[in-house]
FIVO-554722 format. One line per field, with one value per residue (C-alpha): residue in one letter; x, y, z; residue number from 1; chain. Coordinates in steps of 0.5 Angstrom, whole numbers. Layout:
BEGIN
residu A | ...
X X | ...
Y Y | ...
Z Z | ...
num NUM | ...
chaine A | ...
% end
This chain:
BEGIN
residu X | X | X | X | X | X | X | X | X | X | X | X | X | X | X | X | X | X | X | X | X | X | X | X | X | X | X | X | X | X | X | X | X | X | X | X | X | X | X | X | X | X | X | X | X | X | X | X | X | X | X | X | X | X | X | X | X | X | X | X | X | X | X | X | X | X | X | X | X | X | X | X | X | X | X | X | X | X | X | X | X | X | X | X | X | X | X | X | X | X | X | X | X | X | X | X | X | X | X | X | X | X | X | X | X | X | X | X | X | X | X | X | X | X | X | X | X | X | X | X | X | X | X | X | X | X | X | X | X | X | X | X | X | X | X | X | X | X | X | X | X | X | X | X | X | X | X | X | X | X | X | X | X | X | X | X | X | X | X | X | X | X | X | X | X | X | X | X | X | X | X | X | X | X | X | X | X | X | X | X | X | X | X | X | X | X | X | X | X | X | X | X | X | X | X | X | X | X | X | X | X | X | X | X | X | X | X | X | X | X | X | X | X | X | X | X | X | X | X | X | X | X | X | X | X | X | X | X | X | X | X | X | X | X | X | X | X | X | X | X | X | X | X | X | X | X | X | X | X | X | X | X | X | X | X | X | X | X | X | X | X | X | X | X | X | X | X | X | X | X | X | X | X | X | X | X | X | X | X | X | X | X | X | X | X | X | X | X | X | X | X | X | X | X | X | X | X | X | X | X | X | X | X | X | X | X | X | X | X | X | X | X | X | X | X | X | X | X | X | X | X | X | X | X | X | X | X | X | X | X | X | X | X | X | X | X | X | X | X | X | X | X | X | X | X | X | X | X | X | X | X | X | X | X | X | X | X | X | X | X | X | X | X | X | X | X | X | X | X | X | X | X | X | X | X | X | X | X | X | X | X | X | X | X | X | X | X | X | X | X | X | X | X | X | X | X | X
X 36 | 33 | 36 | 30 | 29 | 26 | 20 | 16 | 9 | 4 | -3 | -6 | -14 | -12 | -6 | -1 | 6 | 12 | 20 | 24 | 31 | 36 | 30 | 33 | 26 | 19 | 12 | 6 | -1 | -8 | -12 | -17 | -19 | -24 | -26 | -24 | -24 | -18 | -18 | -19 | -19 | -13 | -13 | -6 | -4 | 2 | 5 | 3 | 10 | 12 | 7 | 9 | 7 | 4 | -1 | -4 | -4 | -8 | -7 | -10 | -8 | -8 | -7 | -10 | -10 | -16 | -23 | -24 | -18 | -16 | -20 | -18 | -17 | -15 | -11 | -9 | -9 | -12 | -18 | -20 | -22 | -27 | -34 | -34 | -28 | -28 | -25 | -25 | -31 | -32 | -32 | -28 | -22 | -16 | -13 | -20 | -21 | -18 | -17 | -11 | -8 | -9 | -6 | 0 | 1 | 1 | 6 | 11 | 10 | 11 | 18 | 20 | 19 | 23 | 29 | 34 | 32 | 34 | 40 | 36 | 31 | 30 | 27 | 25 | 22 | 17 | 16 | 20 | 20 | 21 | 22 | 21 | 22 | 16 | 15 | 7 | 2 | -5 | -9 | -8 | -15 | -14 | -8 | -11 | -16 | -11 | -12 | -5 | -4 | -9 | -6 | 1 | -1 | -5 | 2 | 7 | 7 | 4 | 6 | 2 | 2 | 1 | 0 | 1 | -5 | -5 | 0 | 5 | 12 | 10 | 5 | 5 | 10 | 8 | 11 | 11 | 11 | 14 | 15 | 21 | 19 | 13 | 13 | 6 | 7 | 1 | 1 | 2 | 8 | 11 | 10 | 13 | 19 | 20 | 19 | 25 | 30 | 34 | 34 | 39 | 34 | 39 | 36 | 36 | 30 | 33 | 28 | 22 | 25 | 23 | 17 | 9 | 7 | 0 | 1 | -6 | -6 | -11 | -13 | -18 | -22 | -19 | -16 | -11 | -9 | -2 | 0 | 7 | 10 | 17 | 19 | 13 | 6 | 1 | -3 | -9 | -9 | -8 | -15 | -17 | -23 | -27 | -27 | -23 | -23 | -26 | -33 | -32 | -28 | -34 | -39 | -35 | -34 | -42 | -43 | -38 | -42 | -49 | -47 | -42 | -43 | -36 | -34 | -28 | -25 | -23 | -22 | -15 | -17 | -21 | -15 | -11 | -16 | -16 | -8 | -5 | 0 | -4 | -11 | -13 | -20 | -21 | -24 | -25 | -32 | -33 | -26 | -27 | -23 | -29 | -28 | -31 | -29 | -36 | -37 | -30 | -30 | -36 | -35 | -28 | -29 | -34 | -30 | -24 | -29 | -30 | -22 | -21 | -26 | -22 | -16 | -19 | -22 | -16 | -11 | -16 | -15 | -7 | -7 | 1 | 2 | 7 | 5 | 1 | 3 | -2 | 1 | -2 | -5 | -12 | -8 | -5 | -12 | -15 | -9 | -11 | -18 | -15 | -10 | -16 | -20 | -14 | -13 | -20 | -21 | -16 | -10 | -7 | 1 | 0 | 5 | 4 | 10 | 10 | 14 | 7 | 11 | 14 | 7 | 4 | 10 | 11 | 8 | 12 | 19 | 17 | 16 | 23 | 27 | 24 | 24 | 31 | 33 | 30 | 33 | 40 | 39 | 37 | 43 | 47 | 44 | 45 | 52 | 54 | 50 | 54 | 61 | 59 | 57 | 64 | 67 | 64 | 65 | 73 | 73 | 70 | 75
Y 0 | 3 | -1 | -4 | 0 | -3 | -1 | -4 | -2 | -3 | -1 | 0 | 1 | 8 | 10 | 8 | 7 | 6 | 5 | 6 | 4 | 3 | 6 | 13 | 15 | 14 | 16 | 16 | 18 | 17 | 11 | 16 | 17 | 22 | 22 | 28 | 33 | 34 | 42 | 42 | 49 | 52 | 59 | 62 | 57 | 61 | 59 | 51 | 49 | 52 | 47 | 40 | 35 | 30 | 35 | 36 | 29 | 30 | 24 | 20 | 13 | 8 | 1 | -6 | -8 | -3 | -4 | 4 | 5 | 12 | 16 | 22 | 22 | 26 | 22 | 22 | 29 | 32 | 27 | 28 | 35 | 32 | 32 | 25 | 22 | 14 | 10 | 2 | -1 | -6 | -13 | -11 | -15 | -11 | -15 | -14 | -6 | -1 | 4 | -1 | -1 | 7 | 8 | 3 | 7 | 14 | 12 | 9 | 15 | 20 | 16 | 15 | 23 | 26 | 29 | 25 | 19 | 23 | 19 | 12 | 12 | 13 | 20 | 23 | 30 | 29 | 22 | 17 | 10 | 7 | -1 | -3 | -10 | -9 | -13 | -12 | -16 | -18 | -20 | -27 | -29 | -26 | -30 | -36 | -36 | -35 | -28 | -26 | -30 | -26 | -20 | -21 | -23 | -16 | -12 | -16 | -16 | -9 | -2 | 2 | 10 | 15 | 22 | 28 | 33 | 39 | 37 | 41 | 41 | 35 | 38 | 35 | 29 | 22 | 16 | 9 | 4 | -3 | -9 | -14 | -18 | -18 | -21 | -21 | -23 | -26 | -20 | -24 | -28 | -21 | -18 | -24 | -23 | -16 | -18 | -23 | -21 | -15 | -12 | -17 | -23 | -24 | -26 | -20 | -23 | -30 | -30 | -30 | -35 | -41 | -39 | -40 | -33 | -30 | -23 | -20 | -15 | -10 | -6 | -1 | -7 | -13 | -17 | -22 | -27 | -31 | -37 | -37 | -44 | -47 | -41 | -40 | -38 | -44 | -43 | -48 | -44 | -37 | -33 | -27 | -23 | -18 | -13 | -7 | 0 | 4 | 3 | 5 | 11 | 13 | 12 | 17 | 22 | 22 | 23 | 29 | 32 | 30 | 33 | 38 | 40 | 39 | 36 | 32 | 30 | 23 | 17 | 20 | 26 | 22 | 18 | 24 | 26 | 20 | 19 | 26 | 27 | 33 | 35 | 27 | 26 | 34 | 38 | 45 | 47 | 55 | 56 | 53 | 46 | 41 | 34 | 28 | 23 | 20 | 19 | 16 | 11 | 8 | 6 | 4 | 0 | -4 | -5 | -7 | -12 | -16 | -16 | -19 | -24 | -26 | -26 | -31 | -36 | -36 | -37 | -43 | -47 | -45 | -46 | -47 | -40 | -36 | -29 | -25 | -18 | -13 | -9 | -5 | 2 | -1 | -3 | 4 | 6 | 1 | 0 | 3 | -1 | -8 | -7 | -5 | -11 | -16 | -13 | -14 | -21 | -26 | -23 | -26 | -25 | -19 | -14 | -7 | -3 | 3 | 6 | 8 | 9 | 2 | -1 | 3 | 2 | -6 | -8 | -4 | -5 | -13 | -12 | -8 | -14 | -19 | -16 | -13 | -20 | -23 | -18 | -20 | -27 | -26 | -21 | -26 | -32 | -27 | -26 | -33 | -35 | -29 | -32 | -39 | -36 | -33 | -39 | -43 | -38 | -38 | -45 | -45 | -41
Z -47 | -40 | -34 | -30 | -23 | -17 | -14 | -8 | -8 | -2 | -5 | 2 | 2 | 6 | 2 | -2 | 0 | -5 | -4 | -11 | -13 | -7 | -3 | -4 | -6 | -2 | -4 | 0 | -2 | 0 | -4 | -7 | -14 | -18 | -25 | -28 | -35 | -39 | -37 | -30 | -27 | -23 | -19 | -21 | -27 | -27 | -21 | -22 | -23 | -16 | -13 | -10 | -16 | -11 | -9 | -16 | -19 | -25 | -31 | -37 | -36 | -42 | -41 | -43 | -36 | -34 | -36 | -36 | -41 | -43 | -37 | -34 | -26 | -20 | -16 | -8 | -5 | -11 | -11 | -4 | -5 | -11 | -10 | -14 | -10 | -10 | -4 | -4 | -1 | 3 | -1 | -6 | -9 | -9 | -15 | -19 | -18 | -23 | -18 | -15 | -22 | -23 | -16 | -18 | -25 | -22 | -17 | -22 | -27 | -21 | -20 | -27 | -29 | -23 | -26 | -21 | -26 | -32 | -34 | -32 | -37 | -44 | -46 | -52 | -52 | -47 | -47 | -41 | -43 | -36 | -34 | -27 | -23 | -18 | -12 | -9 | -5 | -4 | 2 | 4 | 2 | -5 | -6 | -3 | -9 | -14 | -16 | -16 | -22 | -26 | -23 | -25 | -32 | -33 | -31 | -35 | -43 | -44 | -44 | -39 | -41 | -36 | -39 | -34 | -35 | -31 | -26 | -22 | -26 | -30 | -35 | -42 | -40 | -41 | -38 | -42 | -36 | -38 | -33 | -33 | -27 | -23 | -16 | -12 | -5 | 0 | 5 | 12 | 9 | 7 | 14 | 17 | 13 | 15 | 22 | 22 | 16 | 14 | 7 | 5 | 8 | 14 | 20 | 25 | 30 | 32 | 38 | 33 | 28 | 31 | 35 | 33 | 32 | 29 | 25 | 25 | 19 | 20 | 14 | 11 | 8 | 10 | 16 | 15 | 20 | 18 | 22 | 22 | 24 | 22 | 19 | 14 | 13 | 14 | 8 | 11 | 18 | 15 | 15 | 11 | 13 | 9 | 15 | 16 | 19 | 13 | 14 | 22 | 19 | 14 | 20 | 24 | 18 | 17 | 25 | 25 | 19 | 22 | 29 | 28 | 21 | 19 | 13 | 13 | 6 | 7 | 11 | 12 | 15 | 20 | 22 | 23 | 28 | 31 | 31 | 32 | 37 | 40 | 41 | 39 | 38 | 37 | 31 | 30 | 30 | 27 | 30 | 37 | 39 | 40 | 42 | 38 | 43 | 44 | 37 | 36 | 42 | 41 | 34 | 34 | 41 | 37 | 31 | 36 | 39 | 32 | 31 | 38 | 37 | 30 | 34 | 40 | 34 | 31 | 37 | 40 | 33 | 34 | 42 | 42 | 39 | 43 | 41 | 36 | 33 | 30 | 24 | 19 | 19 | 22 | 28 | 30 | 30 | 34 | 39 | 45 | 44 | 43 | 49 | 54 | 51 | 52 | 59 | 61 | 58 | 56 | 57 | 50 | 49 | 44 | 41 | 37 | 34 | 38 | 32 | 28 | 21 | 22 | 23 | 17 | 12 | 14 | 8 | 3 | 7 | 6 | -1 | -2 | 2 | -2 | -9 | -8 | -6 | -12 | -17 | -14 | -16 | -23 | -24 | -21 | -25 | -31 | -30 | -29 | -36 | -39 | -37 | -39 | -46 | -46 | -44 | -50 | -55 | -53 | -53 | -60 | -63
num 1 | 2 | 3 | 4 | 5 | 6 | 7 | 8 | 9 | 10 | 11 | 12 | 13 | 14 | 15 | 16 | 17 | 18 | 19 | 20 | 21 | 22 | 23 | 24 | 25 | 26 | 27 | 28 | 29 | 30 | 31 | 32 | 33 | 34 | 35 | 36 | 37 | 38 | 39 | 40 | 41 | 42 | 43 | 44 | 45 | 46 | 47 | 48 | 49 | 50 | 51 | 52 | 53 | 54 | 55 | 56 | 57 | 58 | 59 | 60 | 61 | 62 | 63 | 64 | 65 | 66 | 67 | 68 | 69 | 70 | 71 | 72 | 73 | 74 | 75 | 76 | 77 | 78 | 79 | 80 | 81 | 82 | 83 | 84 | 85 | 86 | 87 | 88 | 89 | 90 | 91 | 92 | 93 | 94 | 95 | 96 | 97 | 98 | 99 | 100 | 101 | 102 | 103 | 104 | 105 | 106 | 107 | 108 | 109 | 110 | 111 | 112 | 113 | 114 | 115 | 116 | 117 | 118 | 119 | 120 | 121 | 122 | 123 | 124 | 125 | 126 | 127 | 128 | 129 | 130 | 131 | 132 | 133 | 134 | 135 | 136 | 137 | 138 | 139 | 140 | 141 | 142 | 143 | 144 | 145 | 146 | 147 | 148 | 149 | 150 | 151 | 152 | 153 | 154 | 155 | 156 | 157 | 158 | 159 | 160 | 161 | 162 | 163 | 164 | 165 | 166 | 167 | 168 | 169 | 170 | 171 | 172 | 173 | 174 | 175 | 176 | 177 | 178 | 179 | 180 | 181 | 182 | 183 | 184 | 185 | 186 | 187 | 188 | 189 | 190 | 191 | 192 | 193 | 194 | 195 | 196 | 197 | 198 | 199 | 200 | 201 | 202 | 203 | 204 | 205 | 206 | 207 | 208 | 209 | 210 | 211 | 212 | 213 | 214 | 215 | 216 | 217 | 218 | 219 | 220 | 221 | 222 | 223 | 224 | 225 | 226 | 227 | 228 | 229 | 230 | 231 | 232 | 233 | 234 | 235 | 236 | 237 | 238 | 239 | 240 | 241 | 242 | 243 | 244 | 245 | 246 | 247 | 248 | 249 | 250 | 251 | 252 | 253 | 254 | 255 | 256 | 257 | 258 | 259 | 260 | 261 | 262 | 263 | 264 | 265 | 266 | 267 | 268 | 269 | 270 | 271 | 272 | 273 | 274 | 275 | 276 | 277 | 278 | 279 | 280 | 281 | 282 | 283 | 284 | 285 | 286 | 287 | 288 | 289 | 290 | 291 | 292 | 293 | 294 | 295 | 296 | 297 | 298 | 299 | 300 | 301 | 302 | 303 | 304 | 305 | 306 | 307 | 308 | 309 | 310 | 311 | 312 | 313 | 314 | 315 | 316 | 317 | 318 | 319 | 320 | 321 | 322 | 323 | 324 | 325 | 326 | 327 | 328 | 329 | 330 | 331 | 332 | 333 | 334 | 335 | 336 | 337 | 338 | 339 | 340 | 341 | 342 | 343 | 344 | 345 | 346 | 347 | 348 | 349 | 350 | 351 | 352 | 353 | 354 | 355 | 356 | 357 | 358 | 359 | 360 | 361 | 362 | 363 | 364 | 365 | 366 | 367 | 368 | 369 | 370 | 371 | 372 | 373 | 374 | 375 | 376 | 377 | 378 | 379 | 380 | 381 | 382 | 383 | 384 | 385 | 386 | 387 | 388 | 389 | 390 | 391 | 392 | 393 | 394 | 395 | 396 | 397
chaine A | A | A | A | A | A | A | A | A | A | A | A | A | A | A | A | A | A | A | A | A | A | A | A | A | A | A | A | A | A | A | A | A | A | A | A | A | A | A | A | A | A | A | A | A | A | A | A | A | A | A | A | A | A | A | A | A | A | A | A | A | A | A | A | A | A | A | A | A | A | A | A | A | A | A | A | A | A | A | A | A | A | A | A | A | A | A | A | A | A | A | A | A | A | A | A | A | A | A | A | A | A | A | A | A | A | A | A | A | A | A | A | A | A | A | A | A | A | A | A | A | A | A | A | A | A | A | A | A | A | A | A | A | A | A | A | A | A | A | A | A | A | A | A | A | A | A | A | A | A | A | A | A | A | A | A | A | A | A | A | A | A | A | A | A | A | A | A | A | A | A | A | A | A | A | A | A | A | A | A | A | A | A | A | A | A | A | A | A | A | A | A | A | A | A | A | A | A | A | A | A | A | A | A | A | A | A | A | A | A | A | A | A | A | A | A | A | A | A | A | A | A | A | A | A | A | A | A | A | A | A | A | A | A | A | A | A | A | A | A | A | A | A | A | A | A | A | A | A | A | A | A | A | A | A | A | A | A | A | A | A | A | A | A | A | A | A | A | A | A | A | A | A | A | A | A | A | A | A | A | A | A | A | A | A | A | A | A | A | A | A | A | A | A | A | A | A | A | A | A | A | A | A | A | A | A | A | A | A | A | A | A | A | A | A | A | A | A | A | A | A | A | A | A | A | A | A | A | A | A | A | A | A | A | A | A | A | A | A | A | A | A | A | A | A | A | A | A | A | A | A | A | A | A | A | A | A | A | A | A | A | A | A | A | A | A | A | A | A | A | A | A | A | A | A | A | A | A | A | A | A | A | A | A | A | A | A | A | A | A | A | A | A | A | A | A | A
% end
């Protein structure tokens, strides 16, 4: 029987971030998919297996949880180069979109099929049977609406199959995914856990534990503001908004295309232009380094003002708040604009994570801490139950 492997997966609107096992393997890829055909053309098919599988994820997905069952997709980097690529749109619910599940299943299959896991899962011919204990999450708004229950039930109790088609190294392999346990956490609560606790859920930030704090998580399509009081999220005061940075990134992408004739493949490329260490807010136009500051500043300042209004409104209703932490990929994009607005206006006590990776990976890290603690508990309970059974068996003899 296959041993259940821990998976902590944040299907963000911009990209998926995942941690597996004892966090020895991490995976990230753009949250982009594209419907495709079975025989996608490849230049240099002979060298296919020498390429990175993550750059050529081409799969068929079979799952009763999907509306479009048995469809074929390009996923991640490969999908960004497709003319019919789809990214999640404003107003869509993460818990109800096939795309969320396709990304989730693809990442699990990419982990399960690795040679490093050959001894962990049952393998027969080209089929891998993989069992997982999954920790993932949904925006506060969806969790408050109870959508986590339906999302969890779609994953449990079924076998979900990913078949690798024209994918480097894994062509022809199939992965059957089954979940032993699934925990779906509200994203605001997860962010708090990551701020104050280590992987064993021991408190590492005592200064924050008893403070009244806000956590504003700016994503691609949504913004969650968690109100933390008495070491827990106040469900009544927590707010979720259908506003993120994706629409602004699309506007930037469109203006760059219109003004400079440069086609950026995805929102991820726009983020790279805005946040890269060197030549920030510059692109190459016909081989010449060209500034797009005028476009990015105007559009991002506008969305930053809207985000700041949300902060102000929530803070006014929670006047004894001591600090607000901005987290998530959207916060990294808007950081300098939010700081400028705050310095010029109210001067709230706000903070950002200077470590870009820490901010972007915050949810995945939090899910990992929570699901690992849950896994330890169920294993401990199981061991104690087995000991009791053994004692009874000996006594009955």
